[in-house]
N, C-alpha and C positions, 0 to 999 in steps of 0.2 A: 423127663423129656422136655427140653426147652430149646431145641434147635428149630429156627424159624423155617428152614427149607422143609424139614420133616412135617412141621405143623401144617404147611400149606398143602401137603398131600391129602389132608382130610377135608379140605374145602369142597363143597359140592356133594358130600355124601348124604344120601337120603334114606329115610325109613318110613314105613307106612304102618299105622296102628288103627285098630277099630274098637269102638266101645258103644255102650248103650247108656242113655241118660235115664237111670232108673228112679222110680218114685221114692224108694227107700233112701237112696243116697242123698237126693235133694232134701227130703224131710229131715234126715239126720244133720245136714249142713244147717238147715233152718234152726234146729234145736241148738246146735253148737253156737249160732249167732244170736241165741235167745229170742228167736222169732217163732211164731206158731206153726208147727209142722203141718197141721190140718189145713192150713191156708193153701197148700199146694196140692194139685191133683194131676193125674195123668192127662196129658194133652195140653196143659197149661204152659205158657212161656216161662222158661227158666230165666231168672235174672242174669243179665249178660255176663257179669263178672264171676258167676259161679261155675264157669267152665273149668275152674281150677281142680274140680273133683273128677274130671275125666282123664282117661288114659293113665291111670296109676300104673307104674311099672310092675308087671307080674313076673318079676325075676325069681328064679329058684334060689333058695337059701344059700346053696353052695356057690353061687356066682357073686355073692355080695362081698364088698371090701370090709376090712376091720371097722371102718367108721359107719357101716350100714348102707353105703351108697352102692350103686351098681359099679361093677368093674369096668373101667374104661378100656378102650382099645378095640371096641367093636364098631359102634356108631360114632362115638367121640374119640378124640385122640387119646393114646395111652399116657395118662398122667398119674401113674401109680405113686402112692406114698405122699400125696398132696392133700391139703385141706380144701374142701369144696364149699363155696359160699355163693349165695344168691346176690347178684348185683343190681338187676333191674329188668324191666320188661316194658314193651310198647304193644298195645293191643288195639285193633280196629274192629268194630262190631258192624257187620254188613247185613246179615239177616238173623232173625231170632231163631233160637233152638227151643224145642219143646220137650217136655218130659215124656219119655217113651221113645223118642227119636233114636235111631241107629246113626252113629256119626263115625267119620273117619278123619284121620290126621296125617298129613304128609309133612315130615320134618326134614330140614336141610341145614347142614353146617355151613354158615356163611362167613364166619371169622374165627380165626384161631391164631393168636399172635402173642409173643411175650411182651410184657409191659414192666415199667418200674414206677413205683409210687412212694409216698412218704412212709409207708410201713413196709417197704421192701418190694422185691420183684414178684411177679405173678404171671400167669397165663390167662388171657381173656378169651373166652369162647362164646360165640353168638350162634344161637339156633333159631331158625325161622320155622314157625308152625303154621300150616294152613288147615283149618278144621271145617269140614263140610257136613251138612246134614241132608235130609231128603230134598230140600229145594236148592242145593248147590252150596257154594262157598258161604259160610256163615261168619267166620271171623279169622283174622290173621294175628299172630303174636310173634314178636322177636324177644327172645330171652337171653340175657347176659349172665354168664356163669364165670366166676373167678376161681382159679385153682392156685393156691399158695403153698409154699414149702411147709412141711409139717414142723411143729415146734418140738423141742426136747421136752420129755415128760417132766412135769413139775415146774416148767417155765411159763410165764404169763404170755398169752397170745398178744401180739402187737395189734393195737386197735386205733383207728382214726378218731381223733378228738372231734366231738360234735360241734358243728358250727352254730352260732347263735341264731335262733329263729326270729327273724326281723319282721315277718308279716304280722299284722294284727287280725286275729280271727273274728269272723262273724258268728261262728258257733264253735263250741269245744266240748267234747265228751271225755270224761275221765274213766279209764278202764284200768284195773289192776290185772297185770298178766299173771295168771295162775297156771299151775302145771296141768289142771284138768282141761282147761280150754285148749292149751297147746297140744295135749295128748290126743283129744278128740279130733282135732284138725289133722294131725299127723296120721291117725288111724283112717280117716276118711280118704285122705290122699295117698295112703299106703306109703308114707314117707318114713323110711327106716333110718334116717340120719340120726346118729346117736346123740348129737349135741342138743336135740330137742326133747329128749326123755331120760337119758342116762346121765345123771348128775356126776357120778364119780368119773365117768369117761370125759364129759365136757370139761370138768375142772382139772383132772389130773393128767389127761392125755393131750387134750387140745388147748388147755390153758386159759379157759374162760372162767369168770367168777361165778357163773350160775348157768342154768339151762338157757339156751339161746332162742330168742323168739323167731318164729318162721317168717321170712320176708313176705311170702305170699299171703299169709294170714294178716300181717300188718296192712298190706294193701287192701285186702278184703274188708277189714274193719274200718279203714279210712273211708272207703266207698259206701259202706252200709250206714255209718254214722252221718255221712253227708247226704244220703239219698233223700231224706224228708225235706232238705233245704234246696234241692235242685229243681228248677222249673221245667226242665225237659229231660228226656231220656239221654243216656250216655252213648255217645257215638265212638269214642276212643279215649284212651288214657295212656300216660307214660309214667312209669313208676321207677324210682331210683332209691336204692339203699345207701344211706349216708354213713351211719354208724350203728353198731349192734344194740339191740334192746334185749333185756333179760327178764326171765320169770322173777316175780317178786317186786318189780318196779311198777309204779303208778304212772301211766302214760296218758298224755293228753292227745286226743285225736281231733285235730283242728281243721277249719276250712273257712273259705270265703269265696263268693262268686267273683269271677274275674273275666271280663270281656265276654266271649262266647263259651266260657266254661267255668271251671272252678279250680282253685289252688287248694290242695289238701296236704297236710303235713302232720307227722307224729313227733311229739317232743318228749324226751325222757325226763326224769325227775330233776335234772339240772337245767331244764328249759332248752337244752340244745336240740338242733334239728337232726332227727334220727332217720326219717323216711319222708319221701315227698312223692305225691301223685298229682299230675296236672291232667285235668279232665276236659275233654271237648264234648259239648252237648250237641244233640241233633239240631240241625238247622243252622249251624255255625257257618259262617262264610268260608269258602274254600281258600 
């Protein structure tokens, strides 16, 4: 489906979900990030960017597509037979959430339109999430999702060439992307997308050279490696995926303070810019 008029019919569709910030889930994410799980207790504030573990889609097995994703056509436009990719997100943190809180999320489709780029045509879908806790609205997020045509089995997937990373970092952390790290994050977020754990599928069906790094995990690692260098708490951030990263690569998670925030970026083995997060800190000028 790529008819612009039909796509517009999905604008404004909403869905409401509920979840609980459980101590076990937070501690397991801490362990995945190589942090001390015992440092987190019920009632403590959850780090703002860790909301990614909330609202994992509890879809029945029979409703999943062959790639492991939810079948579209219910809340999102029916884009069957396409490849789904994370493109970016913009989050604003309003109030803290605490471990043990019951939380709700209202999701709205705000954009669904066909696009054309250097690697071919695609459909861009943007969903706005409003997440609330016991004290009211806690954070908002806009998430961009790209749907591309499926590639023929045995054909390499078209990929955007990484742009040179021109910024000079004030800090840089090298992390080798391994399948255990990726699997644990996928399990925590209940992400069944097969490109993250099924190598034969990723390589032979979707045309990638290796397991594909999860964009949300890349953003989380950028923020967590930057956190010791930030003078104040994070008020907002904007993340953008530039080119894919793959398991087996050694990736540099870089950053530097910039004005009222920080510029963070991930560079692949070739030094190219793969992912960027621009952070705004509390107390920044409006």
